[in-house]
N, C-alpha and C positions, 0 to 999 in steps of 0.2 A: 515344701520342696525348696531346693537352693537355687537362687538366681546367679547364675554364672555368667550372664550376658556381657559383664564388664570384665571378666576373668579371663586371663590368657593361659595357655597351655603350661607355660614355665610357671607362673604363680600357683597354679594348681598342683603341679607336680612338685613344687618347692614345699608347699604346705602338706601334701600327701608324705613326703619324706619326713618331715617334722613330725608328723602323727605316727609314723613308723617307729622312730627314735623314742617318742614317749611311751609307747606300747611296749617297747622292749626293756625299758626302765623299771624299776622296782618303785612301789609307794603308790600306786594308782588304786583306787577303789574299784570294786567291779562295775559300778555305775559309771565311773569316768572311762572305764575301759570300753564300755558298751557305747557310749557316747562318741568316744573317738573313733570306734570301728565303724559306726553308721556314717560319721563323716567321711572317713576314708573311703568307704566304698561309694558314696556319692562322687567324690573326687577322681577315684579311679575310673568310674564310668564316664564322667566328663572328660578325663584325658584319653580314653579309648575312642570316644566319639570324635575328638580333635585328630588323633592318629588316622582314624578310617576316613574321615574327611580329607585329610592331607593325602593319604594313599590314593584315594579316588581321584583327586585332582592330578597328581603325578602320573597316574595310569592313563588319563585322558590326553596327556601331552605326546606329541609325536617327537621322533628325534631332532627335528628342527625347532622344537619348542612352540609349534602351533598345535591348537586343539585338533584331536581327532574326532571324527563323529563316532558315536556310540552304536 
């Protein structure tokens, strides 16, 4: 499993974008495609967790910026 503890959303998204470009290009072997696809899936899941956490934080804020009780 990947350790994303020091990875930012922006870094993960940038790497994911690069993987997509590579997968869209010619010249990769099937094994390379599968490896890139697997890495991309892990990066996409990490990015989604980051987005979910940010949405939760925003939804917990009131209009005045103070935290609202759940």
